[in-house]
C-alpha positions in Angstrom: 0.0 0.1 -0.2 1.4 3.5 -1.0 1.9 6.1 1.7 -0.6 8.9 2.0 0.8 12.6 2.5 -1.2 14.8 4.7 -0.6 18.2 5.0 -1.2 20.3 8.5 -1.0 24.5 8.3 -0.7 26.3 11.3 -3.2 29.2 11.5 -2.1 32.8 10.6 1.4 34.2 9.0 2.6 36.5 6.8 4.2 35.7 3.5 7.1 37.3 1.8 10.1 36.7 -0.3 11.2 35.8 -4.0 10.8 32.5 -5.5 11.1 30.7 -8.6 8.2 28.3 -9.0 9.0 25.0 -11.2 8.1 25.2 -15.1 5.4 25.0 -17.0 3.7 21.8 -17.1 1.8 22.5 -20.5 5.1 23.3 -21.7 7.1 20.7 -20.2 4.5 18.1 -21.8 4.9 19.2 -25.1 8.6 20.1 -25.4 9.1 16.3 -24.8 6.3 15.3 -27.6 7.5 17.9 -30.3 11.5 17.2 -29.3 10.8 13.3 -30.1 9.0 14.1 -33.1 11.5 16.4 -34.8 14.7 15.7 -36.4 17.8 16.6 -34.6 18.5 17.0 -30.9 16.0 19.1 -28.8 17.7 20.7 -25.3 15.1 21.7 -22.7 15.7 23.4 -19.8 13.4 24.3 -17.0 11.7 21.1 -17.3 8.7 20.4 -14.5 10.1 16.8 -13.1 6.7 16.2 -11.9 4.9 13.2 -12.1 2.9 14.3 -15.0 5.1 15.6 -17.5 7.5 12.1 -16.4 4.6 10.3 -17.6 5.2 11.5 -21.1 8.6 11.5 -21.2 8.7 7.8 -20.0 6.0 7.0 -23.1 8.1 8.2 -25.6 10.9 6.3 -24.0 8.6 3.8 -24.6 8.4 4.5 -28.1 12.4 4.3 -28.6 13.1 7.8 -28.6 16.5 8.3 -26.5 16.2 11.1 -24.0 18.7 12.2 -21.2 17.8 13.5 -18.0 15.8 15.0 -16.8 18.5 16.5 -14.4 18.0 19.9 -12.4 15.6 20.4 -15.1 17.6 19.9 -18.1 16.4 17.0 -20.6 18.2 16.8 -23.8 15.6 14.4 -26.7 17.5 12.7 -29.8 14.2 13.2 -31.9 13.3 10.7 -34.3 11.1 12.8 -37.1 7.2 12.5 -37.4 7.6 8.9 -38.3 10.4 7.6 -36.4 8.1 6.3 -33.4 8.4 2.5 -32.5 5.4 0.3 -31.2 6.2 -0.1 -27.5 5.8 -3.3 -25.9 3.5 -2.4 -23.3 0.6 0.1 -22.6 1.2 3.5 -22.2 0.8 4.7 -18.9 -0.2 8.4 -18.6 -0.7 8.5 -14.7 -2.8 11.1 -13.4 -2.4 12.8 -16.7 -5.0 14.1 -18.8 -2.8 16.4 -20.9 -0.4 13.4 -22.0 -3.5 11.0 -22.7 -5.2 13.2 -24.9 -2.0 14.7 -26.7 -0.9 11.5 -27.3 -3.7 10.0 -28.5 -3.4 12.7 -31.6 0.1 11.7 -32.1 -0.7 7.7 -32.3 -3.3 8.1 -34.3 -0.8 9.1 -37.2 1.6 6.0 -36.2 1.6 2.5 -38.4 1.5 0.4 -35.0 -1.3 -0.1 -32.2 -1.1 1.7 -28.7 -3.0 1.6 -25.9 -3.2 4.4 -23.7 -4.0 3.8 -19.5 -4.1 6.1 -16.9 -4.6 5.7 -13.2 -7.8 5.8 -10.9 -8.6 9.4 -11.1 -7.9 9.5 -14.9 -9.6 6.4 -15.8 -13.1 8.0 -14.6 -12.6 11.5 -16.8 -14.0 11.9 -20.4 -12.3 11.3 -23.3 -15.0 11.4 -26.0 -13.8 14.7 -26.3 -10.9 13.7 -28.6 -12.6 10.1 -29.6 -15.0 11.8 -31.3 -12.8 14.2 -34.0 -10.1 11.4 -34.1 -13.1 9.0 -35.2 -14.2 11.6 -37.6 -10.7 11.4 -39.1 -11.1 8.3 -39.6 -9.0 6.7 -36.9 -9.9 3.6 -35.4 -10.2 4.5 -31.3 -11.7 1.9 -28.6 -12.8 3.0 -25.2 -14.1 1.7 -21.9 -17.5 2.5 -21.2 -18.6 6.1 -21.6 -15.7 6.9 -23.4 -13.2 6.6 -20.7 -9.9 5.4 -20.6 -7.9 3.1 -21.3 -7.9 4.1 -25.1 -7.1 1.9 -27.7 -5.4 3.3 -30.9 -4.9 1.3 -34.1 -2.8 2.6 -36.5 -1.9 2.2 -40.1 -4.6 4.4 -40.9 -3.7 8.0 -42.5 -5.7 10.4 -40.7 -8.2 12.9 -42.7 -7.9 15.9 -42.6 -11.1 17.5 -41.4 -12.2 21.0 -40.3 -13.4 20.3 -36.6 -15.7 22.5 -34.7 -15.5 22.2 -30.8 -18.7 21.8 -29.1 -16.7 23.3 -25.8 -13.3 25.1 -25.6 -10.3 22.8 -24.8 -6.6 23.3 -25.6 -6.4 19.7 -25.3 -8.8 18.7 -27.7 -7.8 21.4 -30.2 -3.9 19.9 -29.6 -5.2 16.6 -30.3 -6.6 17.4 -33.5 -4.0 19.4 -34.7 -1.3 17.0 -33.7 -3.5 14.2 -35.7 -3.2 16.7 -38.6 0.4 16.7 -38.8 0.0 13.4 -40.0 -2.9 14.1 -42.6 -3.3 14.6 -46.3 -4.2 18.6 -46.5 -5.3 21.0 -44.0 -6.9 20.5 -40.9 -8.9 23.4 -39.3 -10.1 23.4 -35.6 -12.8 26.3 -34.7 -12.9 27.2 -31.4 -16.1 28.6 -29.2 -13.8 31.0 -27.2 -10.0 31.5 -26.9 -8.0 28.3 -25.3 -4.4 27.9 -24.7 -2.1 28.5 -27.9 1.1 26.4 -26.0 0.8 24.2 -29.2 0.6 26.6 -32.1 3.4 28.5 -30.4 5.4 25.4 -30.1 5.2 23.9 -33.2 6.1 27.3 -35.1 9.3 27.2 -32.5 10.1 23.7 -34.1 9.6 25.5 -37.7 6.2 24.1 -38.2 3.7 26.5 -40.0 0.5 26.8 -38.0 -2.1 29.4 -39.0 -4.7 31.6 -37.2 -7.7 33.3 -38.5 -9.7 34.6 -36.2 -11.2 31.6 -34.5 -9.5 29.0 -36.7 -6.6 27.4 -36.1 -5.2 25.0 -39.1 -2.0 23.4 -40.2 -1.3 20.9 -43.5 -0.2 17.8 -42.6 3.0 16.5 -44.2 5.8 18.4 -43.0 8.6 18.2 -40.3 10.1 19.7 -36.9 13.2 20.2 -36.5 15.2 20.2 -33.2 15.5 23.5 -31.1 16.5 25.0 -27.7 13.4 25.4 -24.9 13.5 27.3 -22.3 10.4 26.4 -20.2 8.8 29.4 -18.1 7.5 29.1 -14.4 3.8 27.6 -14.0 1.5 30.4 -13.9 -0.8 27.8 -12.2 1.5 27.3 -9.4 2.3 30.9 -9.0 -1.2 31.4 -8.3 -1.2 29.8 -4.9 1.5 32.3 -4.0 0.0 34.8 -5.7 -3.5 34.3 -3.5 -1.5 33.7 -0.1 0.0 37.2 -0.9 -3.0 38.9 -1.7 -5.0 37.4 1.2 -2.5 38.1 4.1 -1.8 41.6 6.0 1.9 42.8 5.3 2.8 40.3 2.8 5.0 40.9 -0.6 5.7 38.1 -2.7 7.6 38.3 -5.8 7.5 35.3 -8.3 10.1 35.4 -11.0 10.5 34.1 -14.9 6.5 33.2 -14.7 4.6 32.7 -18.0 1.9 34.9 -18.8 0.9 33.8 -21.9 -2.4 35.9 -23.0 -4.5 33.1 -23.1 -3.4 32.3 -19.3 -3.7 35.3 -17.7 -7.2 35.0 -16.9 -6.0 34.7 -12.5 -4.1 38.0 -13.0 -7.0 39.9 -14.4 -9.3 38.4 -12.0 -7.0 39.4 -8.8 -6.8 42.8 -10.0 -10.4 42.7 -10.5 -10.6 42.1 -7.1 -8.9 45.1 -5.9 -5.1 43.0 -5.4 -2.1 45.1 -5.8 -0.4 43.2 -8.1 2.5 44.2 -10.9 4.3 42.7 -13.5 8.1 43.6 -14.1 11.0 42.7 -16.0 8.7 41.5 -19.0 10.1 39.3 -21.9 9.8 36.8 -24.4 11.6 33.6 -23.9 11.0 30.7 -26.9 8.0 32.2 -28.3 6.0 32.5 -24.9 5.8 36.2 -23.0 7.4 35.9 -19.6 7.5 38.4 -16.3 8.3 38.6 -12.8 5.1 39.0 -10.8 4.8 40.5 -7.0 2.0 41.2 -5.0 1.7 43.2 -2.2 -1.5 42.6 0.2 -4.5 44.9 -0.2 -8.3 44.2 1.1 -9.9 42.1 -1.8 -13.9 42.3 -2.7 -16.1 39.8 -4.1 -17.1 40.5 -7.5 -18.8 38.8 -10.5 -16.2 36.9 -12.7 -16.7 37.8 -16.2 -17.5 34.8 -18.1 -14.7 36.2 -20.9 -12.1 35.1 -18.2 -13.3 31.7 -17.1 -11.0 29.8 -20.1 -8.1 31.8 -19.3 -8.0 30.8 -15.5 -9.9 27.3 -15.6 -7.1 25.8 -13.4 -6.4 28.3 -10.9 -10.3 28.6 -9.3 -9.4 26.5 -6.2 -6.7 29.0 -5.3 -9.2 32.2 -6.5 -12.2 30.4 -4.3 -9.4 30.6 -1.0 -9.5 34.5 -2.5 -13.1 34.7 -2.7 -13.5 33.4 0.8 -11.4 36.0 2.3 -12.8 39.0 0.3 -15.6 41.4 1.5 -18.4 40.4 -0.2 -20.1 37.7 -2.5 -17.9 36.2 -5.4 -19.9 34.5 -8.3 -18.9 32.5 -10.8 -20.6 31.1 -14.0 -19.8 29.5 -17.2 -17.3 27.0 -15.8 -18.6 23.5 -15.4 -15.4 22.3 -17.1 -14.4 22.4 -13.4 -16.6 19.6 -12.9 -14.6 17.0 -15.0 -11.1 18.0 -13.8 -9.0 16.1 -11.5 -12.0 15.8 -9.2 -15.6 17.7 -9.5 -13.5 20.9 -8.1 -16.8 23.2 -7.4 -18.1 20.6 -5.2 -14.7 19.6 -3.3 -14.0 23.6 -2.8 -17.3 24.0 -1.8 -17.4 21.0 0.7 -14.2 22.0 2.1 -15.1 26.0 2.7 -18.3 24.9 4.2 -16.1 22.8 6.7 -14.4 26.1 7.2 -17.1 28.0 7.9 -17.3 29.4 4.9 -20.8 30.5 3.0 -20.1 28.6 -0.5 -23.0 27.9 -2.7 -22.2 25.7 -5.8 -24.2 25.9 -8.8 -24.8 23.8 -12.2 -21.7 25.8 -13.6 -20.0 27.9 -11.0 -20.1 28.6 -7.3 -21.3 31.5 -5.3 -18.9 32.4 -2.0 -19.5 34.8 0.3 -16.7 36.1 2.1 -15.9 35.8 5.9 -14.0 34.7 8.8 -12.1 30.9 8.3 -11.9 28.6 10.9 -10.0 25.3 11.2 -10.7 21.6 10.5 -10.2 18.6 7.9 -10.6 18.9 4.4 -10.8 16.1 1.9 -8.7 16.5 -1.4 -10.6 13.9 -3.6 -7.0 13.3 -4.6 -6.8 16.2 -6.6 -3.5 18.2 -6.4 -4.9 21.8 -6.6 -7.5 21.2 -4.0 -4.9 20.3 -1.6 -2.4 23.8 -2.5 -5.6 25.5 -2.5 -6.3 24.8 1.2 -2.9 24.8 2.3 -2.7 28.6 1.8 -6.1 29.1 3.5 -4.4 28.5 6.7 -3.2 32.1 6.3 -6.3 33.3 7.2 -7.5 30.8 9.0 -8.5 30.9 13.1 -7.6 27.1 13.6 -5.4 24.5 12.0 -6.2 22.8 8.9 -5.8 19.1 7.9 -5.3 19.0 4.3 -6.4 15.1 3.8 -4.5 13.1 0.7 -2.0 15.5 -0.9 -0.2 13.0 -2.2 -1.0 14.1 -5.7 0.9 17.5 -5.3 4.2 16.0 -6.5 2.3 15.8 -9.9 2.4 19.3 -10.5 4.5 21.0 -8.1 7.3 18.9 -6.6 8.8 21.3 -3.9 5.8 23.0 -3.0 6.3 22.6 0.8 9.8 23.8 0.2 8.7 26.9 -1.1 5.6 27.4 1.1 8.0 27.3 4.5 10.3 29.3 2.6 7.8 32.4 2.3 6.5 31.9 5.7 3.6 29.5 4.9 3.6 26.9 7.8 2.9 23.6 6.5 4.1 20.0 7.6 3.4 16.5 6.2 2.4 13.5 7.7 2.9 10.5 6.6 -0.7 7.9 6.8 
C-alpha cells in the first residue's frame, strides 16, 4: 500500500520573499512530444520534474526515443522525426495526466502501429470522448471503455483524414489532439474554437519550424511537414505561481515576487481576476523566451472585494479557480462564478470539492451547476478532503494564512504531480505546513 501524505497547516502568518516556482506543465509536456517528433537534438531547460510530465517522457522512451535526463530541469531529446516512433512493448501509462493522454492520442493516431493508453484511478474516470469523437471523424479507429473513458486503444496504419472540426466546448487539449493528428493527415486540418484556449501547442509547433495559421477563431495546419530540433527554456507555471499570488493577496503585510512566470495571454485570467478583486499586483521585467511571454509577478497585500467573475475570463483561469475560491472566501462581499462547468470534470469535481471544504471551514459557499457563489467571511480550522486532486490540496494549504484554527489537508499525495517542491517554497515564504504520512 502506498503512503498517503496529509498536510497540517498552522493558522496565521505572513508571506514575504522571492521564489521561482517549477516549470510550466503544459509546456514541459509539449517539449518532450515535439522534441521527440523533431529531426535533430532538442535541449530543454526548466523542465517540470513532476509525475505528469515524467509520464509523457516515459511514454516516448517506451516508443524508442532516446532521452537524457531530466537532471536539474535539463532534458536532451534525440528526435526521431514524425515517422520514427516505434511500437511500444506494453500499454503507455499516463498516470494522472489528462494532457498526456489527450495529446498523445492525436500523435498515436498518425502512427503505423497500435497502442493502448492507460491511466490511474482518477484519470480512468475522466471523459475522453471529446478527443475520441474528432479522431473517429478523421477515420482513426479508437476503442474506449464505457462512457468514452480510458483505457484508449488506437489502431494504427490508417492515415488520418484532414477535417474541419468545430469544437463543442473550448478545450486546448482537444484542439491540440486534432492538430497533432493533422500533422499526419493529407491536406489542411482546421479547428474552430468557440472561445480562446491556451495556444502553447501552436506557439511551440512554430518554434519547431512548423507553420500553423490562425484566422479569427480558426486554427489550421497542413500535414506532411517536419519539425526541426530547437532549444526550449520552460517558463515557470502560472498555475503553480497562483497559490503564492493568492497567499500574498489575502494576508496582511505580505509581499511576494514570483520570477520568470509565463504570462501567455491565454493563461492570464488569474491576474485579471485578482486585479478586479482589488489585488495589488504588478508585472516587472516582461520579456519573451522561446515564443512565450514571461514576467516577474509581485503581489503586495491589499483588501480584496467580492466580484462577479466575467465569463470571458473563465477559460483563461480554468486551473486557477481552486486558489481563487480561497481569495473569494477572504474577500469582502460575494463572489459569483458562472460558465465554469468544465471544473466539474477535472481531476476531481472542483466546484463540489471546494464548496465542501469551504463549508467545513465555516465559509458560505453555494455550488451551482456551472459555478459557485462564495460569501467572504471568517475561516476556521478543520479537516478537508482533496479527492486526490493536487490543486484542491494546495488551495486549502494557503487558506491557513487566514484561518483561526489549524487545517488538515487529507491526502495531498498528488501535489507532486505538478509542484514537487511546494512545501519547501511555501515554508520559505512563511506558510507553515508540515507533512504527515499515514
